N, C-alpha and C positions, 0 to 999 in steps of 0.2 A: 843486689842486696843479699841474695842467697850466698854468693861467693864471699862477700864481706863477713857474713855470719860464720862461714866455714873457716875462714882465716882467723877470725877472733877466737873461735873455739880451739883451733890448733895452737894458737899462741897461749891461750889459757891452760891447755894441757901441758905445754912446755914449762910454764911458770909453776904449775902445781908439781910437776915431776922434779924440777930443780929445788923447790922448797922442800919437798919430801926428802930428797937426797941430802940437803943441808941439815934437816932435822935428824936424819939417820946418822950423820957424821958429827953432830954436836957433841961436845964434851959433856959427860954426865954432870959435872959441876955447873955447867951453863944451863942444862935442863932443870937442875934443882933451883937455880936462881930464877929461871923463867916461871916455874911452878910457884915459888914463894912470892914472886911479883904479882902474879895473877891473884893469889890468895889475899895479898895485902890490898890490891885494888878492890877486890870483892869486899873486904872489911871497910874500906873507905866509902864505898857506896852504901853498904848495908847499915853502918853505924847511925847515920842521920835518920834513916828510915825507922830504926829501932826507937830513936828518940821521938819520932812522930807517934809510934804505937804506944809509947809510954806517956804521951801528952806533954812531953818536954820541948817539942818543936812543932811548928805549924806546917801543914801540908800546903804545897804550892807548886808552881812550874818547875822549880829547881829539884824538888823532891820527886816529881814525876820523871824528870830526866834521870835521877839516880836509880829509880826503879827500872827504867829502860836499860841503863848501863849495867845494872846488876843482872838482868836477863841475858844480855850479850856476854857478860863475863862468865855466866854459868855455862854457856855453850863452850866457851874457850876452856873453862876448867875441866870439862870432860876429856880434853885432849892433852893435858899437861902432866900426866902421870906415866912417863916413859919408863919401860922396864930398865933402861940403861941407867936410870937415876935411883933405883931402889936401894942400893947399898952404899949410898954416899953419906959421909959423916955430916952431922948437923941437920939431917932430914928428920922431921917429926912423923913422916909417913910410916905406918906399920906395914909389915910384910903381907898382911891380909889383902892389901890392895891388889897384889899380884898373885897371891896364892888362892884367892877367892874372887877372880875377876868378874864373874857373873853377878855376885852379890854387890860388889863395888859399883858395877855399871848400873844396877838397879837403884842403889842409893843416889848415885850421881844423877840418874834420870829423874828421880823424885825431886831433887833440888832444881834441876832444869825446868821441870814442869811447874813447880811452885813459883819460881821466879818469872816464868813466862806468863803465868796467870796474874801475878802481881803487876807486871808490865801492862797487861791488858786492862786491869782494873784502874791502874794509874791514869790511863787515857780517859776513862769514864768519870773519875773524880768522886766516887762514892766513898766518903771518908771512913765510914764504919767497915765497909767491905775491905777497904785497903788495909786498915789496922788489923783486921782478922787475918788477912793474907800475909802481912808482915810476920805475924806470929807463926803462921804455917810455914813460911820460909825458914824462920828460926828453928823450927822443929826439924826440918830436913837438914839444916846445917849441923845441928846437934846430933842427929841420927848418924850422919857420916863421921863426925869427929869421934863419937862414942866408940865406933868400931875400927876406925882407920887412922887415927892420929894419936901419938903418944901424949902430947902436951895436955890434951883435953882430959886425960886421966890423971893429970898431976904428976907425971913421971919424967917429963922432959925438962931439961934445963932452960930451954928458950921460952920466951914469952908468947902467949897466944897471939895469932895474927888474924883470926877471922872475927872474933868478937871484940867490939870496941870497948 
């Protein structure tokens, strides 16, 4: 069993290194599409949750799954801002993401923590706590968009992708 574990670990390291090399060699345009896709997926999961918080939709198992999906996407979102994609046309990302990386990482961390808490509350089913946490997640979204995305300030030509 110990040998099997070592082999599995070695194979895992190979997969990770190949994936890392592929990421490093990806075209900036593809990195931008990936980032935008993750942000769109985030919006598709968060939108119905906002409807729950507003009383426009009912809480249920499907919503709990959306909360779990959102928490997973938040983790992925922390890894989709490659420096290679910072100067691509049609990107709404502001240069502060890369010029103030510690601040951006802190904002992203707040989003990840808020969505993780929402995912945990979703498993418990306390409707009032869930609604309050949906609002807290929204604040972390807005906090990041305030400082790090053009469209949120009304200056970008493209439509918002994070708020439904």
